[in-house]
C-alpha angles and dihedrals in degrees: 000000000000123000089242094054090046091054090049090052092057098035094102093041092054096048110134089221094068114119113255139198103201126223100238095203097051120108134187116277136177118232114179130240092018092053129213114016138143134263096255092055100036095084090053091051090050089052089054091053091048092049092052091049091050091049091057088077087070102023104033095183096057114117137161090247091055092050089054099045109026113114090218137359087243087080090059091052096044094049091062099028113041119201114288113266096021097099106002120114119213093252094051100037099097097043094044093048092050090047091055093053094047092048092052091050092050090047089052090053091050091050096047094103091060095094092049093049091050091053091051093052091049088051091052090053089066086071101039143041109255119263126203088253089060089053091050092047093052092048091050093046091048090056092042090053090051090047090050090055092046107103138125093295096051096059105042095166093054091042091051089055090050092047094047091050091049093051093043091048089055088052093066092080114014090175089071089060103040113089094021095096127037112254094351117108130185093262089054091052090053091065086074087071122109115293095004127133110238113239129219096265094056094045092046092048095057095038091054095042099045095042092047090051091049094059090205106068129061110217113204120202124247092258093065096072098053090046099046111015107034135056109257093219106046102017093234123132110275115265135192120031117347109224136226087253089060090052091048090054089056092048091050089061087078095236117188138203103286125147094229138025127210118203121192113205123204107199107210090312090290105089141020126215134147149213132216131200112198114190092181096055093029093234137137113194136174118208120203122166096202107110100210093050093052101040098042095044096047087064094055128085109271097253092050095054120113095245097042094106092045089052090054090053089049089053088057092046090051090056091049093048092046090059090050089051092051092240104098119209121196106197095164095061101026107053092159094058093119097257119141123210125196115175092182108034114191110254140156108285126231115236093205141047100249111049097074093103092051090049090050092054092045090051085057091049090055094046091052093044102037105009086235141053112269120197133207116328092357087075114087131203091049096221088071093058120116114246133196087238108045095188090115090059090049091054092049091051093045090052091047093051093048089048091051089049090055093243097123 
């Protein structure tokens, strides 16, 4: 947001003809560098100064003058973080790139009060005619708010350049990568690059890692579904009577006593989606980021929906897992047991053909963080929000994988 557009935004608000209801106990006060103010606003202006000073630890170039005159907040970012590849040596690339991301995140945390301070100043203007210091403060806070929201997700084109450089840099010597992570090779890592379809090894790596770290969710690998839930010949969900042999295959997976289970599903190597069984919340949900599948099927009667047969197989799986957990659930004969089933849970939709695997992994992030999928502004912190362009999530995962491999 430019300083000019910010001023335009508040032009009407700052009109001297606005009706006022004065604070009787307020008195004039000086607050450098904003200038003449009043006692009720001075503390807020001091908070703005303090916030800018604190932010200098992460964005050294940030100054009050810049926040008043910069055409865009991108200039503030670029002055401290030059474009990837312009100055980085091969040896320092990984560490410098990770440092940039961490610094931006810490800066965002420091700037988080900006929106609240802006609201407070606007509230004060209901009781006073606007001063030039109020105008300056609102311009600064508008740019600080934009800067706070400026992260990997908000500049997908710049992030894609950074991600491409990161993946290509790792390509210079694949031997350094191979053998660092179990099951994940260098060519698997490269599927995290812009516009690539994530393969099984990358999805399985993060499902296993994140679920293990959670301590509450069992993450199955992508080979479980085709072995236990789908017909091996036609790829459709199993129908008819599931056999003892099917149950034995589940038991052989070595499942443990978790309170929820996450199941990634690779549909004929063309699309990723997932299912989750939550014994704590008594829910079985299927998450698919393809818009037409979700919207069209939610309008149909339950038994005519695309995932109806898969949901029936998941009911059976829930009963099997409940016996393994020692807390048996009988969904066939106890329909009113309080369980909820959603074969087409509402999620953020992918606008392309290749981000389904990233959406699957971000569904898992939400389930581990919130125990549900949160959309748009309901999702806090903001870096966990789904985006139309998920390149920022790809970069985070690429950095995480390189860090786990000891290459940063």
